[in-house]
Residue, then its C-alpha position, 0 to 999 in steps of 0.5 A: m214401500t213406494k214403487t218408483r215409476e220407470p221411464d216410458i219411452d215413445a219409440a216413434r218420437c225417439t231419434g236414437c241419439g243415445r243421450c238417455v243411455a249415457a245419462c242412466p247411472y244404472r244402465l237400464i236403457t239401451l238402443e234397439v235397431a229396427g230396419f234403418r232406425k234406432y230407438a231407446v228401450v228400457t231393458k232392465r225393469g225394476g232398477c230405476d230409482g226415479c233420478l230423472a237423468c234420462l228425462s233431462a237428457c232427452p232432447v226431443r222429450a220422448i221420455t215421460 
């Protein structure tokens, strides 16, 4: 059994555009608010199948 690595989101680089949220077919990513800034976070651990849709959708390469 191989474990799929989940996306790692760099909150400092993330612009909060929400493209990764829309791209994730399993809805594992949501936007959080801190002060006047939004950023993406992985909220549901363990459901990622490694499709890389979020990675491709990020315009600022905040996801690895």
